[in-house]
BAFI-3210 file (N, C-alpha, C; in Angstrom, 3 decimals, decimal comma, padded with zeros to 6 digits):
// residues 160
n [1|2|3|4|5|6|7|8|9|10|11|12|13|14|15|16|17|18|19|20|21|22|23|24|25|26|27|28|29|30|31|32|33|34|35|36|37|38|39|40|41|42|43|44|45|46|47|48|49|50|51|52|53|54|55|56|57|58|59|60|61|62|63|64|65|66|67|68|69|70|71|72|73|74|75|76|77|78|79|80|81|82|83|84|85|86|87|88|89|90|91|92|93|94|95|96|97|98|99|100|101|102|103|104|105|106|107|108|109|110|111|112|113|114|115|116|117|118|119|120|121|122|123|124|125|126|127|128|129|130|131|132|133|134|135|136|137|138|139|140|141|142|143|144|145|146|147|148|149|150|151|152|153|154|155|156|157|158|159|160]
n.u [001,075|002,313|004,030|001,786|001,540|003,291|003,753|001,968|002,198|004,278|003,750|001,772|003,350|004,911|003,086|001,672|004,697|004,495|003,323|002,910|004,979|005,154|004,542|007,870|009,945|012,631|013,017|013,863|011,781|008,678|005,364|001,318|-001,154|-004,512|-008,252|-011,686|-012,182|-009,288|-006,234|-003,551|-000,194|003,181|006,397|010,423|013,332|013,493|015,265|015,421|013,960|011,994|010,895|009,141|008,205|006,674|005,186|001,802|002,124|002,999|005,374|005,865|008,220|008,546|007,789|005,940|003,259|000,664|-002,912|-004,242|-006,438|-008,168|-009,948|-011,898|-014,472|-016,382|-017,859|-020,794|-023,214|-024,839|-027,876|-026,894|-024,851|-021,677|-019,167|-015,976|-013,413|-010,765|-007,355|-006,095|-003,259|-003,217|-002,184|-003,964|-006,641|-009,151|-011,955|-014,844|-016,396|-020,048|-022,074|-024,872|-028,166|-029,471|-028,366|-029,199|-029,515|-026,771|-023,459|-020,263|-017,780|-014,474|-011,663|-008,883|-005,416|-004,988|-008,246|-009,605|-012,730|-013,017|-013,918|-017,470|-020,208|-022,322|-023,798|-024,256|-023,903|-023,251|-020,577|-017,770|-015,687|-012,910|-011,209|-007,634|-005,472|-004,472|-004,316|-002,446|000,204|-000,419|-002,388|-005,649|-009,145|-012,166|-015,405|-018,164|-021,812|-024,820|-028,273|-029,405|-027,129|-026,099|-023,171|-021,625|-019,178|-015,781|-012,966|-008,802|-007,208|-003,865|-001,738|000,508]
n.v [-001,077|001,228|001,580|002,204|004,418|005,862|005,675|007,015|010,012|010,331|010,521|011,732|014,665|014,766|014,780|018,007|019,136|018,515|020,280|022,763|023,617|025,461|026,577|028,701|031,109|032,310|035,586|038,840|040,386|040,855|041,119|042,205|043,229|043,865|044,598|045,346|043,531|042,732|040,763|040,528|039,638|039,133|037,264|038,060|036,969|034,232|031,589|028,893|027,925|025,037|023,969|021,822|019,686|017,235|016,417|016,741|017,654|019,719|021,316|022,230|023,619|025,350|028,267|030,135|029,584|030,355|030,809|030,550|031,657|032,112|033,711|033,564|035,752|036,214|038,993|039,747|039,053|042,723|042,624|044,009|046,030|047,271|048,353|050,526|051,158|053,454|055,808|053,327|052,004|055,339|059,001|061,104|061,934|059,301|057,528|057,074|054,588|053,422|052,355|052,206|053,340|053,301|054,357|054,461|054,442|053,543|053,475|054,666|053,811|054,203|052,713|051,960|050,950|050,328|049,591|052,353|053,840|056,040|057,600|057,964|058,608|059,698|057,857|060,147|060,514|059,200|058,825|058,944|061,263|060,307|062,208|061,697|062,704|064,414|062,223|059,398|058,229|054,580|051,361|050,983|050,575|050,527|050,058|049,453|050,069|048,707|049,772|048,841|048,444|046,554|044,611|045,710|045,620|045,230|047,308|047,393|049,913|051,488|053,974|056,446]
n.w [000,329|000,180|-001,599|-003,481|-002,593|-002,547|-005,807|-006,876|-005,128|-006,831|-009,679|-009,484|-008,963|-011,138|-013,006|-012,775|-012,917|-016,062|-016,419|-015,433|-017,885|-019,900|-023,465|-024,684|-025,691|-026,260|-028,015|-029,834|-030,697|-030,177|-031,024|-031,090|-032,675|-033,006|-034,914|-035,981|-038,486|-038,635|-037,447|-036,189|-035,430|-034,752|-034,692|-033,949|-034,542|-033,466|-032,637|-033,682|-036,581|-038,292|-042,011|-043,417|-046,222|-047,887|-050,510|-050,519|-047,476|-044,922|-042,573|-040,033|-038,573|-034,722|-032,324|-032,575|-034,349|-036,291|-037,534|-040,614|-042,396|-045,464|-046,796|-049,927|-052,034|-054,293|-055,963|-055,797|-057,571|-059,493|-061,301|-064,481|-063,842|-063,879|-062,566|-062,595|-062,106|-061,575|-062,454|-061,124|-059,954|-058,042|-058,158|-057,182|-057,567|-057,313|-060,532|-059,926|-062,265|-063,347|-065,692|-065,433|-065,807|-063,383|-060,490|-057,931|-054,321|-054,112|-052,333|-050,815|-049,511|-047,805|-046,843|-045,118|-044,591|-041,882|-041,057|-040,527|-041,040|-043,427|-045,589|-046,221|-048,568|-050,732|-054,205|-056,589|-059,170|-062,826|-063,293|-059,673|-058,017|-055,894|-054,117|-053,028|-052,270|-050,543|-048,560|-046,930|-048,519|-049,700|-049,232|-049,612|-048,843|-050,936|-050,986|-052,392|-051,867|-051,903|-051,662|-048,314|-047,125|-048,863|-050,114|-052,576|-054,576|-054,186|-053,949|-054,373|-053,313|-054,135|-053,305|-054,230]
ca.u [-000,271|002,695|004,144|001,215|000,922|004,171|003,771|000,634|002,839|005,309|002,629|001,089|004,162|006,067|001,907|002,711|005,228|004,669|001,699|003,843|006,112|004,042|005,523|008,312|010,500|013,459|013,148|014,245|010,824|007,068|004,019|000,225|-002,110|-005,842|-009,439|-012,812|-011,520|-007,780|-004,971|-001,618|000,415|004,179|007,700|011,235|014,555|013,530|016,439|015,338|012,461|012,356|009,878|009,706|007,478|006,645|003,957|000,961|002,148|003,964|005,167|006,860|008,725|008,828|007,127|005,236|002,526|-000,443|-003,025|-004,241|-007,258|-008,322|-011,152|-012,110|-015,605|-016,665|-019,045|-022,641|-023,782|-025,919|-028,166|-026,882|-024,262|-020,656|-017,971|-015,075|-012,118|-009,218|-006,451|-005,088|-002,821|-002,929|-001,463|-004,279|-007,916|-009,856|-012,965|-015,364|-017,822|-021,542|-022,583|-026,138|-028,208|-030,312|-027,894|-029,766|-028,603|-024,763|-022,992|-018,871|-016,897|-013,117|-011,209|-007,359|-005,735|-005,808|-009,522|-010,648|-013,440|-012,041|-014,923|-018,464|-020,619|-023,687|-023,269|-024,646|-023,775|-022,870|-019,249|-017,685|-014,460|-012,453|-009,757|-007,267|-004,424|-004,531|-004,133|-000,470|000,391|-000,061|-003,345|-006,897|-009,184|-013,277|-016,271|-018,820|-022,789|-026,380|-029,676|-028,994|-025,187|-025,671|-021,507|-021,518|-018,007|-014,368|-011,480|-007,712|-006,473|-002,906|-001,753|001,638]
ca.v [000,379|002,439|001,601|002,828|005,605|006,972|006,078|008,480|010,908|011,017|010,331|013,785|015,898|014,460|015,667|019,050|019,932|019,080|020,699|024,603|024,204|026,433|027,112|029,829|031,455|033,305|036,296|040,017|040,990|040,191|041,975|041,547|043,935|043,368|045,545|044,529|042,468|041,925|040,131|040,843|038,865|038,498|037,473|038,083|036,557|032,927|030,408|027,720|027,258|024,767|024,135|020,176|019,180|016,724|016,216|017,857|017,379|020,582|020,494|023,305|024,152|026,919|028,847|031,106|029,163|031,572|030,043|031,808|031,557|033,094|033,477|034,382|036,026|036,808|039,999|040,045|040,098|042,858|043,217|045,373|046,325|047,092|049,511|050,709|052,269|054,088|055,191|052,584|053,075|056,535|059,771|061,310|061,414|058,179|058,086|055,747|054,567|052,801|051,398|052,075|054,930|053,565|054,442|054,944|054,295|053,142|054,371|054,663|053,683|053,983|052,569|052,949|049,704|049,871|049,604|052,294|054,455|056,992|058,134|057,543|059,094|058,728|057,883|060,958|060,844|058,403|059,404|059,884|061,186|060,520|063,268|061,224|063,580|064,511|060,269|059,539|056,953|052,878|050,415|051,426|049,561|050,760|049,263|049,933|049,049|049,044|050,130|048,470|048,117|044,851|044,532|044,922|045,395|046,082|047,231|047,793|051,195|051,953|055,800|056,294]
ca.w [-000,094|000,696|-003,241|-004,311|-002,136|-003,499|-006,810|-007,512|-005,593|-008,354|-010,857|-009,344|-009,106|-012,334|-013,918|-012,172|-013,236|-017,603|-016,484|-015,783|-018,207|-020,881|-024,064|-024,307|-027,139|-026,628|-029,065|-029,909|-030,793|-030,320|-030,905|-031,639|-032,943|-033,575|-035,264|-036,821|-038,839|-038,621|-036,404|-036,723|-034,316|-035,137|-033,462|-034,926|-034,043|-033,042|-032,425|-034,234|-037,045|-039,905|-042,092|-044,062|-046,975|-048,864|-051,894|-049,956|-046,195|-044,063|-041,207|-039,349|-036,513|-033,808|-031,278|-033,245|-035,257|-036,306|-038,057|-041,733|-042,788|-046,344|-047,622|-051,235|-051,839|-055,383|-056,196|-055,705|-059,333|-059,519|-062,467|-065,429|-063,655|-064,405|-062,096|-063,359|-060,999|-062,996|-062,439|-059,881|-058,545|-057,879|-056,919|-056,414|-057,598|-058,737|-060,242|-060,353|-063,251|-062,555|-066,785|-065,690|-065,373|-062,059|-059,147|-056,275|-052,921|-054,186|-051,178|-051,189|-048,174|-048,171|-045,672|-044,617|-044,754|-040,450|-041,140|-040,947|-042,180|-044,215|-046,179|-047,242|-049,587|-052,159|-055,165|-057,489|-060,959|-063,290|-062,810|-058,791|-058,047|-054,520|-054,086|-052,661|-052,762|-048,780|-047,789|-047,131|-050,052|-048,887|-049,882|-049,658|-049,178|-051,213|-050,886|-052,779|-051,100|-052,141|-050,947|-047,344|-046,939|-049,122|-050,951|-055,005|-055,014|-053,196|-054,749|-053,637|-053,795|-054,111|-053,580|-054,551]
c.u [000,848|003,565|003,232|001,111|002,235|004,372|002,982|001,107|003,531|004,512|002,089|002,196|005,203|004,823|002,517|003,147|005,867|003,998|002,520|004,640|005,355|005,374|006,611|008,781|011,221|013,691|013,442|013,196|009,464|006,306|002,622|-000,735|-003,968|-007,669|-010,158|-012,151|-010,384|-006,553|-003,983|-000,506|002,577|005,556|008,989|012,109|014,341|015,109|016,606|014,305|013,088|011,061|010,360|007,810|007,562|005,118|002,897|000,707|002,950|004,089|006,570|007,013|009,126|008,249|005,816|004,374|000,549|-001,056|-004,391|-005,262|-007,490|-009,583|-011,339|-014,089|-015,720|-017,746|-020,199|-022,717|-024,904|-026,263|-027,678|-025,927|-022,787|-020,102|-016,878|-013,955|-011,039|-009,487|-005,968|-003,897|-002,693|-002,466|-002,950|-006,009|-008,537|-011,118|-013,738|-016,793|-018,898|-021,936|-023,558|-026,856|-028,942|-028,971|-028,086|-028,802|-027,280|-024,429|-021,294|-017,884|-015,492|-012,704|-009,607|-007,012|-005,622|-007,305|-010,749|-010,855|-012,943|-013,276|-016,272|-019,320|-020,765|-023,201|-024,576|-024,653|-022,777|-020,888|-018,671|-016,421|-013,868|-011,008|-008,932|-005,729|-003,889|-003,545|-002,688|-000,406|000,100|-001,564|-004,685|-008,234|-011,234|-013,753|-017,028|-020,142|-024,013|-026,956|-029,306|-027,646|-025,152|-024,279|-022,264|-020,426|-017,169|-013,244|-010,784|-007,060|-005,447|-002,234|000,177|001,900]
c.v [001,214|002,981|001,932|003,778|006,543|006,566|007,707|009,593|011,824|011,273|011,823|014,587|015,421|015,360|017,434|019,709|019,957|019,967|022,683|024,507|024,724|025,965|028,340|030,144|033,110|033,893|037,427|040,673|040,439|041,296|041,275|042,860|043,549|044,488|044,215|043,821|042,199|041,399|039,790|040,026|038,685|038,024|037,450|037,809|034,699|031,923|029,254|027,103|026,592|024,102|023,150|020,044|018,264|015,927|016,947|017,990|018,947|020,778|021,108|023,894|025,751|027,125|029,308|030,850|029,615|030,442|030,813|030,247|032,508|032,512|034,031|034,674|036,557|037,804|039,599|040,257|040,896|043,268|044,140|046,432|046,006|048,253|049,475|051,713|052,377|055,571|054,607|051,962|054,315|057,430|061,154|062,176|059,308|057,967|056,452|055,518|053,607|052,879|051,263|053,225|054,038|052,745|054,935|054,018|053,315|054,400|053,772|054,543|053,008|053,938|052,377|050,907|049,111|049,583|050,300|053,303|055,891|058,709|057,607|058,220|058,566|058,337|059,210|061,388|059,435|057,855|059,668|059,909|061,499|061,286|062,111|061,967|063,801|063,186|060,331|057,620|055,633|052,574|051,267|050,853|050,229|050,158|050,639|049,368|049,564|048,716|049,689|047,770|046,378|045,220|044,594|044,749|045,563|045,717|047,880|048,799|051,608|053,513|055,474|057,755]
c.w [000,594|-000,519|-003,512|-003,989|-003,030|-005,034|-007,455|-006,960|-006,154|-009,233|-010,823|-009,456|-010,848|-013,013|-013,810|-012,712|-014,823|-017,017|-016,533|-016,998|-020,215|-021,959|-024,057|-025,392|-026,200|-028,198|-028,435|-030,095|-029,950|-030,375|-031,581|-031,400|-033,749|-034,195|-035,503|-037,297|-039,583|-037,428|-036,843|-035,417|-035,210|-034,023|-034,176|-033,693|-033,069|-033,597|-033,716|-035,132|-038,240|-040,255|-043,450|-045,003|-047,837|-048,940|-050,626|-048,467|-046,222|-042,871|-040,818|-038,507|-036,086|-032,571|-031,763|-034,527|-035,852|-037,665|-039,321|-042,042|-044,148|-047,028|-048,457|-051,784|-053,699|-055,955|-056,417|-057,207|-059,384|-061,090|-063,574|-064,699|-063,558|-063,441|-062,838|-061,936|-062,000|-062,137|-060,364|-060,603|-058,638|-057,848|-056,172|-056,230|-057,577|-058,774|-060,147|-061,396|-063,104|-064,697|-066,637|-065,500|-063,397|-060,926|-058,236|-055,751|-053,425|-052,801|-051,593|-049,519|-048,793|-046,204|-046,076|-043,968|-043,025|-039,985|-040,671|-041,191|-042,180|-044,362|-046,517|-047,447|-050,909|-053,084|-055,600|-059,007|-061,734|-062,938|-061,040|-058,504|-056,087|-054,814|-053,121|-051,842|-051,054|-048,211|-048,140|-048,009|-049,176|-049,393|-048,528|-050,021|-050,194|-051,763|-051,316|-052,518|-052,117|-051,656|-049,077|-047,057|-047,937|-050,242|-052,718|-055,055|-054,558|-053,909|-054,054|-054,134|-053,478|-054,091|-053,197|-053,473]
res [m|k|k|l|k|v|f|f|l|v|l|s|l|l|l|l|f|c|k|s|r|a|q|e|v|i|s|s|a|v|a|a|q|s|s|a|n|l|q|l|s|w|t|i|g|e|p|m|v|e|t|f|s|a|g|g|t|i|l|t|q|g|f|h|q|s|k|l|v|i|t|a|i|d|p|i|p|l|a|g|f|e|l|e|v|y|p|n|p|t|l|g|e|i|n|i|k|v|n|n|n|n|i|s|k|l|r|l|f|l|y|s|s|k|g|e|q|i|l|l|q|e|f|a|g|q|t|e|r|i|n|m|q|l|l|a|p|g|y|y|m|l|k|i|t|r|d|t|d|i|p|a|q|t|f|k|i|v|k|y]
***
């Protein structure tokens, strides 16, 4: 009976020790940022990282393993609508052109690369212009919606 008690005591201590040893990394820098639509985290200076691949299997070694999910959604086809955004990339102004006369209830949303809404504008004519001269160079997302925020199409805009 005494041997059984000692066995369980040693087993409990081993389990406790193993559980307290969480994943650790020695790195020179680490950070994480998140917003409503984006999460970014990174680690720099990991001393041991290796990736092996064979066939369709990929094995990556290292501490900072993130879950990468990419979802591609085709634009919702709107009857008779074709949208053009030009020039892209731009230095100052972009034009948005619709090839249909029924442009009622179209709205333009311009977002920064951080996900901040910069502009909300109603579509007033066949061609709308957005002045981007005062914006910093970078990537922007132009989302065009119809009616009650039904997405029509999203464009990636590059500002030099």
